[in-house]
C-alpha positions as CSV (number, residue, x, y, z in Angstrom):
1,M,-0.1,0.2,0.1
2,V,2.7,2.2,0.9
3,I,4.3,1.9,-2.6
4,A,1.1,2.4,-4.2
5,L,0.5,5.7,-2.4
6,L,4.2,6.9,-3.3
7,L,3.4,5.8,-7.0
8,Y,0.3,8.1,-7.0
9,V,2.5,10.8,-5.5
10,L,5.0,10.8,-8.4
11,F,1.8,10.8,-11.0
12,A,0.2,13.4,-9.0
13,I,3.5,15.9,-9.0
14,T,4.2,14.7,-12.6
15,F,0.7,15.5,-14.2
16,S,-1.7,17.7,-11.7
17,S,-3.1,20.8,-12.4
18,F,-2.1,23.4,-10.1
19,Q,-4.2,26.3,-11.2
20,V,-7.9,26.7,-10.7
21,G,-9.8,27.2,-13.8
22,G,-13.4,26.3,-15.1
23,D,-16.0,25.9,-12.2
24,G,-13.3,26.0,-9.6
25,F,-13.3,29.6,-9.8
26,V,-16.9,29.5,-8.1
27,Y,-15.7,27.8,-5.0
28,F,-12.2,29.6,-5.2
29,N,-13.5,33.2,-5.3
30,L,-15.8,32.4,-2.9
31,L,-13.3,31.5,-0.1
32,R,-11.3,34.7,-1.5
33,R,-14.2,37.1,-0.9
34,F,-15.3,35.3,2.2
35,F,-11.6,35.9,4.0
36,G,-11.0,39.5,2.7
37,E,-10.1,39.5,-0.9
38,H,-12.2,41.3,-3.7
39,P,-12.4,39.0,-6.5
40,D,-14.0,40.3,-9.8
41,S,-16.6,37.9,-9.1
42,A,-18.0,35.8,-6.1
43,F,-20.8,34.1,-5.4
44,A,-22.1,31.0,-3.2
45,Y,-23.5,28.2,-5.2
46,Q,-23.1,24.6,-4.3
47,F,-20.3,25.7,-2.0
48,G,-20.1,22.9,0.2
49,S,-16.5,21.7,-1.0
50,D,-15.2,25.0,0.6
51,F,-16.0,23.8,4.2
52,W,-13.2,21.2,3.3
53,N,-11.0,23.3,1.3
54,W,-10.8,26.7,3.9
55,P,-8.2,25.5,6.1
56,F,-6.2,24.5,3.2
57,F,-6.5,27.7,1.4
58,L,-5.6,29.7,4.5
59,G,-2.4,27.9,5.1
60,G,-2.1,28.9,1.2
61,K,-2.9,32.3,1.8
62,S,-0.4,32.3,5.1
63,L,2.4,31.5,2.6
64,G,1.6,34.0,0.3
65,V,1.8,36.3,3.3
66,I,5.1,35.4,4.1
67,F,6.7,34.6,0.9
68,G,4.7,37.3,-1.6
69,F,1.2,36.4,-3.5
70,Q,3.3,35.7,-6.8
71,P,5.3,32.8,-6.0
72,K,7.2,31.1,-9.1
73,T,6.0,27.6,-8.2
74,F,4.0,26.8,-11.0
75,H,3.2,30.3,-11.9
76,V,0.4,30.4,-9.3
77,S,-0.6,31.8,-6.5
78,F,0.1,29.5,-3.1
79,E,-3.8,30.0,-2.7
80,E,-4.4,27.9,-5.9
81,I,-2.0,25.5,-5.0
82,S,-3.5,24.9,-1.4
83,I,-6.7,23.9,-3.3
84,T,-4.9,20.8,-5.1
85,G,-3.5,19.6,-1.8
86,A,-7.1,20.0,-0.3
87,T,-8.2,17.8,-3.1
88,N,-5.5,15.2,-2.6
89,A,-6.1,15.1,1.3
90,A,-10.0,14.5,0.4
91,F,-8.5,12.0,-2.1
92,F,-6.2,10.1,0.6
93,A,-9.5,10.2,3.3
94,T,-11.5,8.7,0.5
95,L,-9.4,5.7,0.1
96,Y,-9.1,5.3,3.6
97,L,-12.6,5.0,4.0
98,G,-13.0,2.9,1.1
99,W,-10.5,0.8,2.8
100,R,-12.5,0.5,5.9
101,L,-15.7,-0.2,4.0
102,L,-14.6,-3.2,2.1
103,R,-13.0,-4.5,5.4
104,D,-16.4,-4.4,7.0
105,L,-18.1,-6.2,4.4
106,T,-15.1,-8.5,4.0
107,L,-13.9,-8.1,0.6
108,P,-10.7,-7.6,-0.8
109,R,-9.0,-4.3,-0.2
110,G,-5.3,-4.5,-1.6
111,P,-4.1,-1.6,-3.4
112,A,-4.8,-2.9,-7.1
113,V,-8.4,-3.0,-5.8
114,L,-8.6,0.4,-4.6
115,F,-5.9,2.3,-7.2
116,L,-7.7,0.3,-10.2
117,T,-10.9,1.6,-9.1
118,V,-9.7,5.4,-8.8
119,F,-8.0,5.4,-12.3
120,G,-10.7,3.7,-13.8
121,S,-13.7,5.9,-12.9
122,P,-14.1,9.7,-13.4
123,L,-12.8,10.4,-9.7
124,V,-9.4,10.2,-11.4
125,W,-10.1,13.5,-13.6
126,A,-11.5,15.3,-10.4
127,V,-8.4,14.5,-8.2
128,V,-5.3,15.0,-10.9
129,F,-6.6,16.8,-13.8
130,D,-9.0,18.9,-12.1
131,P,-8.7,19.0,-8.7
132,A,-10.1,22.5,-8.2
133,G,-13.9,21.5,-9.1
134,K,-15.8,19.8,-6.2
135,H,-16.3,16.2,-7.0
136,A,-13.5,14.8,-5.3
137,V,-14.6,16.4,-1.7
138,D,-18.2,15.3,-3.1
139,T,-16.7,11.6,-3.3
140,L,-15.3,11.8,0.2
141,V,-18.8,13.0,1.7
142,I,-20.6,10.1,0.0
143,T,-18.1,7.7,1.0
144,A,-18.3,8.6,4.8
145,A,-21.9,8.4,4.9
146,V,-22.0,5.0,2.7
147,L,-19.3,3.8,5.8
148,L,-21.7,5.4,8.4
149,L,-24.8,3.7,7.0
150,L,-23.1,-0.1,7.0
151,R,-22.2,1.0,10.8
152,V,-26.1,1.9,11.3
153,Y,-27.3,-1.6,9.7
154,N,-24.7,-3.3,11.5
155,G,-26.5,-2.0,14.8
156,G,-24.8,1.5,15.0
157,S,-25.5,3.9,17.7
158,D,-27.6,7.1,17.9
159,R,-24.2,8.7,17.1
160,H,-24.1,7.0,13.6
161,A,-27.3,8.4,13.0
162,L,-26.9,11.9,14.1
163,A,-23.2,11.9,12.1
164,L,-25.1,10.6,9.1
165,G,-27.9,13.2,9.0
166,A,-24.8,15.8,9.3
167,L,-23.2,14.5,6.5
168,A,-26.3,14.6,4.2
169,G,-26.7,18.3,5.2
170,L,-23.1,18.6,4.0
171,S,-23.4,16.9,1.1
172,V,-26.3,18.8,0.0
173,N,-24.4,22.1,0.3
174,I,-22.0,20.6,-2.1
175,R,-24.1,19.5,-4.9
176,Y,-28.1,20.0,-4.4
177,V,-29.1,16.9,-6.3
178,N,-27.6,14.8,-3.3
179,V,-30.6,15.4,-2.0
180,A,-32.1,12.4,-4.1
181,F,-29.5,10.1,-2.5
182,F,-30.1,11.0,1.0
183,L,-33.9,10.9,0.5
184,A,-33.7,7.1,-1.0
185,V,-31.7,6.7,2.1
186,A,-33.9,7.5,4.3
187,C,-37.1,5.8,2.5
188,S,-35.0,2.8,2.8
189,L,-34.2,3.2,6.4
190,A,-38.1,3.8,7.2
191,L,-39.2,0.4,5.4
192,L,-36.5,-1.6,7.1
193,H,-38.4,0.0,10.4
194,Q,-35.0,2.3,11.5
195,R,-37.9,5.1,12.1
196,R,-35.4,6.1,15.1
197,T,-32.0,6.5,12.8
198,V,-34.3,8.2,10.4
199,T,-35.8,10.5,13.1
200,L,-32.2,11.5,14.5
201,A,-30.4,11.5,10.8
202,T,-33.3,13.9,9.6
203,A,-33.3,16.4,12.7
204,A,-29.2,16.7,12.3
205,A,-30.0,17.2,8.4
206,A,-32.2,19.5,9.1
207,A,-29.9,21.7,11.5
208,V,-26.5,21.5,9.8
209,G,-27.6,22.1,5.9
210,P,-29.5,25.3,6.5
211,A,-26.8,26.3,9.1
212,L,-24.1,25.7,6.3
213,F,-25.7,27.2,3.6
214,A,-26.7,30.4,5.8
215,I,-23.1,31.2,6.0
216,P,-22.2,33.0,3.1
217,A,-24.7,35.5,4.0
218,I,-23.0,36.5,7.1
219,R,-20.3,38.1,4.8
220,G,-22.7,39.4,2.7
221,I,-22.2,37.3,-0.4
222,S,-25.4,36.6,-2.9
223,Y,-26.4,33.1,-3.7
224,F,-26.8,32.2,-7.3
225,V,-28.1,29.6,-9.2
226,P,-27.3,29.3,-12.9
227,S,-29.6,29.1,-15.7
228,Y,-28.6,25.5,-17.3
229,Y,-31.6,24.8,-18.5
230,P,-32.9,25.6,-22.3
231,S,-35.8,27.4,-21.5
232,S,-34.9,29.4,-18.2
233,Q,-35.0,32.9,-17.7
234,A,-32.8,33.8,-14.7
235,N,-34.7,37.5,-13.7
236,D,-36.2,36.9,-10.6
237,R,-34.2,38.4,-7.9
238,F,-34.7,38.9,-3.9
239,A,-32.9,40.6,-1.3
240,V,-32.4,40.2,2.5
241,G,-31.3,43.4,4.7
242,L,-28.6,45.4,2.6
243,H,-27.0,42.3,0.8
244,P,-28.6,40.1,-2.1
245,V,-29.8,36.9,-1.2
246,I,-31.0,34.9,-4.2
247,S,-29.1,36.6,-7.2
248,S,-31.2,34.6,-10.0
249,T,-33.5,31.4,-9.9
250,S,-34.5,29.2,-13.0
251,N,-37.2,26.6,-13.5
252,P,-35.4,23.5,-13.5
253,L,-38.0,21.4,-15.2
254,N,-37.5,23.5,-18.0
255,G,-34.8,21.0,-19.0
256,F,-36.5,17.6,-18.0
257,D,-35.5,14.8,-20.0
258,P,-36.2,11.3,-19.0
259,L,-33.7,9.7,-21.1
260,I,-30.9,11.4,-19.4
261,P,-30.2,8.8,-17.0
262,F,-29.5,6.6,-20.2
263,K,-27.3,8.8,-21.9
264,M,-25.4,9.7,-18.7
265,L,-24.4,5.6,-18.9
266,F,-24.4,4.8,-22.5
267,S,-24.6,7.6,-24.8
268,D,-21.6,8.4,-27.2
269,H,-21.1,12.0,-26.1
270,R,-20.5,11.5,-21.9
271,G,-21.4,7.6,-21.5
272,L,-19.9,6.7,-18.4
273,F,-19.5,3.1,-19.3
274,L,-18.2,3.8,-22.7
275,W,-15.7,6.5,-21.3
276,T,-14.4,4.7,-18.0
277,P,-15.6,1.0,-19.1
278,L,-14.2,-0.3,-15.7
279,T,-17.9,1.4,-14.0
280,A,-19.3,-1.1,-16.2
281,F,-17.7,-4.1,-14.8
282,A,-18.0,-2.4,-11.5
283,V,-21.8,-2.4,-11.6
284,I,-21.5,-6.2,-12.8
285,G,-19.7,-6.6,-9.5
286,F,-21.7,-5.0,-7.7
287,A,-24.9,-7.0,-8.7
288,L,-23.5,-10.2,-8.0
289,A,-22.2,-9.2,-4.3
290,L,-26.1,-8.2,-4.0
291,R,-26.9,-11.8,-5.2
292,R,-23.9,-13.4,-3.1
293,V,-24.3,-11.9,0.3
294,R,-26.4,-14.0,3.1
295,D,-25.7,-11.5,6.0
296,R,-29.1,-9.9,6.1
297,E,-28.2,-6.6,7.2
298,H,-25.3,-6.5,4.7
299,R,-27.7,-7.5,2.1
300,R,-29.8,-4.5,2.9
301,F,-27.0,-1.9,3.2
302,L,-26.2,-3.5,-0.3
303,A,-29.8,-2.9,-1.5
304,T,-29.9,0.6,-0.1
305,L,-26.8,2.0,-1.5
306,L,-28.2,0.7,-4.9
307,A,-31.0,2.4,-4.5
308,A,-29.7,5.7,-3.3
309,S,-27.1,5.5,-6.3
310,I,-30.2,4.9,-8.4
311,A,-32.0,7.9,-7.5
312,L,-29.0,10.0,-7.6
313,L,-29.2,9.2,-11.7
314,C,-32.3,9.4,-12.0
315,A,-32.5,13.1,-10.4
316,H,-30.7,14.2,-13.3
317,T,-33.5,14.0,-15.5
318,V,-34.3,17.9,-14.9
319,W,-30.7,18.9,-15.1
320,G,-30.0,20.8,-18.7
321,D,-26.4,20.1,-18.7
322,W,-26.1,16.6,-17.7
323,D,-23.2,16.2,-19.6
324,G,-21.1,18.6,-17.2
325,G,-19.5,21.0,-20.2
326,F,-15.8,20.1,-21.4
327,A,-16.0,17.3,-19.0
328,F,-14.3,13.7,-18.9
329,S,-17.0,10.8,-18.8
330,S,-20.1,11.3,-16.5
331,R,-18.6,13.4,-13.6
332,F,-21.8,13.8,-12.0
333,L,-21.7,10.1,-11.1
334,T,-17.9,10.6,-9.4
335,A,-20.0,9.9,-6.1
336,W,-20.9,6.5,-7.4
337,F,-17.3,5.7,-6.1
338,P,-18.1,3.3,-3.3
339,L,-20.3,1.4,-5.5
340,F,-17.8,0.9,-8.2
341,L,-15.3,0.4,-5.0
342,I,-17.7,-2.5,-3.6
343,G,-18.7,-4.1,-7.5
344,V,-14.4,-4.2,-8.1
345,A,-13.5,-5.9,-4.8
346,E,-16.5,-8.5,-5.5
347,L,-15.1,-9.1,-8.8
348,R,-11.4,-9.9,-7.2
349,K,-13.2,-11.9,-4.7
350,R,-14.5,-14.1,-7.4
351,A,-11.9,-14.3,-10.1
352,G,-8.8,-14.1,-8.2
353,R,-6.0,-11.8,-9.7
354,L,-7.3,-12.8,-13.3
355,V,-9.6,-10.3,-13.4
356,Y,-6.9,-7.4,-13.2
357,L,-6.0,-8.2,-16.8
358,A,-9.4,-7.2,-17.7
359,L,-9.3,-3.8,-15.4
360,V,-6.0,-2.8,-16.3
361,L,-7.1,-2.4,-20.1
362,C,-9.9,-0.4,-19.1
363,V,-7.9,1.5,-17.2
364,V,-5.4,2.2,-19.8
365,W,-8.3,3.0,-22.2
366,S,-9.6,5.7,-19.8
367,L,-6.4,7.1,-18.8
368,S,-5.5,7.5,-22.7
369,I,-8.7,9.4,-22.9
370,A,-8.0,11.2,-19.9
371,F,-4.6,12.7,-21.4
372,L,-6.0,13.3,-24.9
373,H,-8.9,14.9,-23.4
374,K,-6.3,17.2,-21.4
375,I,-3.6,17.6,-24.0
376,G,-6.1,18.8,-26.9
377,Y,-6.1,18.1,-30.6
378,D,-7.0,20.1,-33.4
379,G,-10.7,21.3,-33.5
380,I,-11.4,19.9,-29.9
381,S,-14.9,20.8,-28.7
382,A,-17.3,20.2,-25.7
383,K,-19.3,18.5,-28.0
384,D,-16.8,15.9,-29.0
385,G,-18.2,12.2,-28.1
386,I,-16.4,9.2,-27.5
387,G,-16.4,8.1,-31.3
388,R,-14.8,11.4,-32.3
389,I,-12.2,11.3,-29.2
390,S,-11.2,7.6,-30.0
391,H,-10.5,8.4,-33.5
392,V,-8.3,10.7,-32.8
393,L,-7.0,8.4,-30.4
394,V,-6.0,5.9,-33.1
395,E,-4.7,8.7,-35.5
396,R,-2.2,10.3,-32.8
397,R,-1.4,6.8,-31.2
398,R,2.4,7.4,-31.7
399,Q,2.6,11.2,-30.9
400,L,0.4,10.8,-27.7
401,P,3.1,8.9,-25.3
402,Q,5.6,11.4,-26.9
403,Q,3.5,14.0,-25.9
404,I,2.9,12.7,-22.2
405,E,6.5,11.8,-21.7
406,D,7.2,15.7,-22.9
407,K,5.1,17.0,-20.3
408,A,6.4,14.9,-17.5
409,T,9.9,15.8,-18.4
410,A,9.0,19.5,-18.5
411,R,7.4,19.7,-15.3
412,W,10.4,17.4,-13.4
413,K,13.0,19.5,-15.5
414,Y,10.8,22.8,-14.0
415,L,10.9,21.3,-10.4
416,W,14.5,20.8,-10.6
417,D,15.5,24.0,-11.8
418,L,13.2,26.0,-9.2
419,L,15.0,23.6,-6.6
420,H,18.1,25.4,-7.9
421,G,16.4,29.1,-7.5
422,Y,16.0,29.3,-11.3
423,D,12.9,30.1,-13.2
424,R,13.7,28.9,-16.9
425,E,10.8,30.7,-17.8
426,H,11.3,33.8,-16.7
427,V,7.8,34.1,-15.6
428,N,8.6,36.1,-12.5
429,G,11.8,38.1,-14.1
430,P,15.1,36.8,-15.3
């Protein structure tokens, strides 16, 4: 495990992005505004990942005060670098919780199971190639909640129920659609006569969720709901006191499409099973685990996790931009990581090490697509599906490995120069 972690650290240092971009600016600028800076734009929208990021951000801010806010390292501020650090800390915590989940289910939990699941799922993009986003923290919170759910089914205490509810309150602030996941969990617990657990968890969620949601208002920061939907008109404004609280709203049903779950899994555009085929094997493995398990509580747990995951998928039927824009695979299903992990572990349990051959091939495919998606190619577009990308991959099958090698070599040469006090790109002067 230590060797696997060290290899991952080398991979992350070599290829991680350290610059905030895209949707990451939403959460990054909110932190900047909350702690006294004045970015061009700052608003609160699905900002729950900032509750994990803020200690790291303040650490980066402190380094900026000491060494200056325009460091040479990676040509970005210490504040931006801190977000990559926060994402990787969330990733390591997710791995640990995933390991504990597999241990409690008496499933294989070696580094091969853990890291093949990571690199064969959308999580690898969220952690390495786009660490400024919210999906790594979202996955951490969902994984922690799933582990607590297992403890509840194994006769957990009221403390576990309260913690599960608190995580639900936090999770909904990370992604509003996560309410579907926890609603399915609550319904399953209620049907299985876990009413005390449901009551305690609901009370905790009702206390934590709104309290966290209200925190930006303390600093007078607007709340913004973007108009993702085809026919939406974001023109309703509300205010409380001196500061706007709701900057705009939109009608989510304008984006309703009952085929969206199918598109998220199977479409050429962003189909989870086509871009990251290991996830298809993992779902099969999860179904086999559900069929095999005879322990009543574990079986109930797996059934609840399946129901909650399906609810999360189906909730996207009202999400007009279900593809996630210029995204790798179905990034909105990154939180399915616990289900993927259990499925891969079950396949390992049944087929032994032989299953690694198929899983490694899946990872090679997904990583090739991820690198090509990151490096780019002529005419690249957010509309490109796996058909277009695979065609380019075949055309550039000789150039891509060289481009990846060049990218790695350039990163390490740059770091070597920095260690010797020389910025060879002269970004901050000769």
